[in-house]
C-alpha positions as CSV (number, residue, x, y, z in Angstrom):
1,X,-0.5,195.1,112.2
2,X,1.4,191.8,112.0
3,X,-0.6,188.8,110.8
4,X,-1.8,186.3,113.4
5,X,0.0,183.0,113.8
6,X,-2.0,179.7,113.6
7,X,-3.9,179.0,116.9
8,X,-3.1,176.0,119.0
9,X,-6.3,174.3,117.9
10,X,-5.4,174.8,114.2
11,X,-1.9,173.5,114.7
12,X,-3.2,170.4,116.6
13,X,-5.3,169.3,113.6
14,X,-2.5,169.8,111.1
15,X,-1.3,166.5,109.6
16,X,2.4,167.5,109.8
17,X,2.0,168.4,113.5
18,X,0.0,165.2,114.2
19,X,2.7,163.1,112.6
20,X,5.4,164.9,114.7
21,X,3.4,164.1,117.9
22,X,3.1,160.5,116.9
23,X,6.8,160.2,116.1
24,X,7.9,161.9,119.3
25,X,5.7,159.6,121.4
26,X,7.0,156.5,119.6
27,X,10.6,157.6,120.1
28,X,10.0,158.2,123.8
29,X,9.9,154.4,124.5
30,X,7.1,154.9,127.0
31,X,6.7,151.1,127.5
32,X,10.4,150.6,128.4
33,X,11.0,151.1,132.1
34,X,14.7,151.7,131.6
35,X,14.8,153.7,128.5
36,X,11.6,155.9,128.5
37,X,12.5,159.6,128.1
38,X,11.2,162.9,126.8
39,X,11.2,163.7,123.1
40,X,9.9,166.7,121.2
41,X,10.8,169.9,119.3
42,X,9.7,173.0,117.5
43,X,6.8,173.9,115.2
44,X,7.2,176.6,112.6
45,X,4.9,178.5,110.2
46,X,5.8,180.2,107.0
47,X,3.4,183.2,106.4
48,X,4.3,183.4,102.7
49,X,3.6,179.8,101.8
50,X,1.5,178.7,104.7
51,X,3.8,175.7,105.2
52,X,4.2,174.2,108.7
53,X,7.4,172.4,109.5
54,X,8.7,170.7,112.6
55,X,12.3,170.4,113.8
56,X,13.2,167.9,116.5
57,X,15.2,168.7,119.6
58,X,17.9,166.4,121.0
59,X,16.4,163.5,123.0
60,X,16.0,164.4,126.7
61,X,16.0,162.5,130.0
62,X,13.3,160.9,132.0
63,X,12.1,164.3,133.4
64,X,13.3,167.0,131.0
65,X,13.9,168.2,127.4
66,X,16.0,171.1,126.4
67,X,13.9,173.5,124.2
68,X,16.1,176.5,124.8
69,X,17.5,176.9,121.3
70,X,15.1,176.6,118.4
71,X,16.9,176.3,115.1
72,X,16.2,178.9,112.4
73,X,13.9,177.9,109.6
74,X,14.3,180.4,106.7
75,X,11.1,182.4,106.2
76,X,9.3,180.8,109.1
77,X,8.4,181.8,112.7
78,X,8.3,179.5,115.7
79,X,4.7,179.1,116.6
80,X,4.7,176.3,119.2
81,X,6.8,173.6,120.9
82,X,5.9,170.0,121.8
83,X,7.3,167.4,124.2
84,X,6.3,164.1,125.6
85,X,5.6,162.9,129.1
86,X,6.4,159.2,128.9
87,X,5.8,157.9,132.4
88,X,2.5,156.1,132.8
89,X,-0.2,157.2,135.2
90,X,-0.5,153.6,136.4
91,X,2.9,153.9,138.1
92,X,1.7,157.0,140.1
93,X,3.0,159.6,137.7
94,X,1.0,162.6,136.7
95,X,1.3,162.9,132.9
96,X,-0.4,166.3,132.7
97,X,1.7,169.4,132.2
98,X,3.8,170.3,135.2
99,X,3.8,173.7,136.9
100,X,7.1,174.3,135.2
101,X,5.5,173.6,131.8
102,X,2.9,176.2,132.6
103,X,5.5,178.8,133.6
104,X,7.8,178.2,130.7
105,X,5.0,178.2,128.2
106,X,3.5,181.4,129.5
107,X,7.0,183.0,129.5
108,X,7.9,181.8,126.0
109,X,5.1,183.4,124.1
110,X,4.1,180.3,122.2
111,X,1.8,177.4,122.9
112,X,3.5,174.3,124.4
113,X,1.9,170.9,123.4
114,X,2.4,168.0,125.9
115,X,2.0,164.6,124.3
116,X,0.9,162.0,126.9
117,X,-0.8,158.6,127.1
118,X,-4.0,160.6,127.8
119,X,-3.7,162.5,124.6
120,X,-2.3,165.9,123.6
121,X,-2.6,168.7,126.1
122,X,-1.6,172.4,125.6
123,X,-0.5,175.1,127.9
124,X,0.5,178.7,127.4
125,X,-0.9,181.3,125.0
126,X,-3.5,180.3,122.4
127,X,-1.1,181.4,119.6
128,X,2.2,183.1,119.2
129,X,2.2,186.4,121.1
130,X,2.6,189.5,118.9
131,X,1.8,187.7,115.7
132,X,4.3,186.9,112.9
133,X,6.8,189.6,113.5
134,X,9.9,190.2,115.5
135,X,12.5,187.5,116.1
136,X,11.7,184.2,114.4
137,X,12.3,182.2,117.6
138,X,10.7,182.8,121.0
139,X,9.0,186.2,121.0
140,X,9.2,186.9,124.8
141,X,10.8,185.8,128.0
142,X,9.3,185.1,131.4
143,X,9.6,183.3,134.8
144,X,8.0,182.8,138.2
145,X,9.0,182.0,141.8
146,X,7.4,180.2,144.7
147,X,6.1,181.9,147.8
148,X,6.1,180.6,151.4
149,X,4.5,181.0,154.7
150,X,6.8,181.2,157.7
151,X,6.3,178.9,160.7
152,X,8.5,177.2,163.3
153,X,8.6,173.5,162.3
154,X,9.6,170.4,164.3
155,X,11.0,168.9,161.1
156,X,13.9,171.0,159.7
157,X,14.2,172.0,156.1
158,X,17.2,169.6,155.6
159,X,15.2,166.7,157.2
160,X,12.3,167.3,154.9
161,X,14.7,167.3,151.9
162,X,16.2,164.0,153.0
163,X,12.7,162.5,153.4
164,X,11.8,163.6,149.8
165,X,15.1,162.4,148.4
166,X,14.6,158.9,150.0
167,X,11.5,158.6,147.8
168,X,12.7,160.3,144.7
169,X,16.3,159.1,144.1
170,X,15.5,155.4,143.7
171,X,12.9,156.3,141.1
172,X,14.6,159.0,139.1
173,X,18.3,158.8,139.8
174,X,20.7,161.2,138.1
175,X,17.8,162.9,136.2
176,X,17.2,164.8,139.5
177,X,20.6,166.5,139.0
178,X,19.2,168.5,136.1
179,X,16.4,169.9,138.3
180,X,16.4,172.5,141.0
181,X,15.3,171.3,144.4
182,X,13.2,173.9,146.3
183,X,11.9,173.5,149.8
184,X,9.5,176.1,151.4
185,X,7.4,176.0,154.5
186,X,3.7,176.4,154.0
187,X,0.6,176.2,156.3
188,X,0.2,172.5,155.4
189,X,3.9,171.5,155.8
190,X,7.1,171.5,153.9
191,X,6.7,171.7,150.1
192,X,9.7,170.0,148.6
193,X,9.6,170.2,144.9
194,X,11.9,169.5,142.0
195,X,11.6,172.1,139.3
196,X,13.0,172.7,135.9
197,X,14.6,176.2,136.2
198,X,16.6,176.2,133.0
199,X,14.9,178.7,130.6
200,X,13.2,177.0,127.7
201,X,13.6,173.5,129.0
202,X,10.6,171.3,129.3
203,X,10.4,169.1,132.4
204,X,9.5,168.8,136.0
205,X,9.9,166.4,138.9
206,X,8.3,165.1,142.0
207,X,6.5,167.4,144.4
208,X,6.0,166.5,148.1
209,X,4.1,167.9,151.0
210,X,5.7,166.7,154.2
211,X,4.2,167.2,157.6
212,X,6.3,169.7,159.5
213,X,5.7,168.0,162.8
214,X,5.9,164.3,162.0
215,X,7.9,164.1,158.8
216,X,5.2,162.0,157.1
217,X,4.7,162.5,153.4
218,X,1.2,163.8,153.2
219,X,1.0,163.9,149.4
220,X,3.3,163.4,146.4
221,X,2.9,163.9,142.7
222,X,5.4,162.8,140.1
223,X,5.4,165.4,137.4
224,X,7.3,165.1,134.2
């Protein structure tokens, strides 16, 4: 049987990992309205030496970070990823892990740490799935899709999208081009959501619920 990887709780208390979290948060420039963005990378464990190392990914955008291609660290296995959510809650943003973070973490086979102004949060498995064996990078793949309820709305799908874009584009600009816009009709109205659908990319965007009869935005959450 393959040896277990360190758990998320064990990794979170490791000084090397804590230093990586702090550095990624500082480099995210969370206090700079124009330059704040996502930072993060990959966490590895060497079962022979017990060493934990961290490799940074390229800086991301306001709403995303590409975690698709972890570099190879000789003798080590990828045991977690980390990325930041730099937008403050005071501006109406939800710094907690997005639904896309949950899906990608579950599908990747390793814990995903999300570094926020509220602290460090973790989603996905408790530790690397399958133990310290197999490919040194991500051990598994995965994905998910939305479901919808069919109704006959007064507000069309395209109208709902335009209503959402009128709110989202001034806030997030070109970063929205990296995300996939999905609009589905549910019992409570149009769900217009920006999702990160690129495998192994961290990120997310605004989610809207729009009244299918009046076009009023009933709720909105700014995920990262």
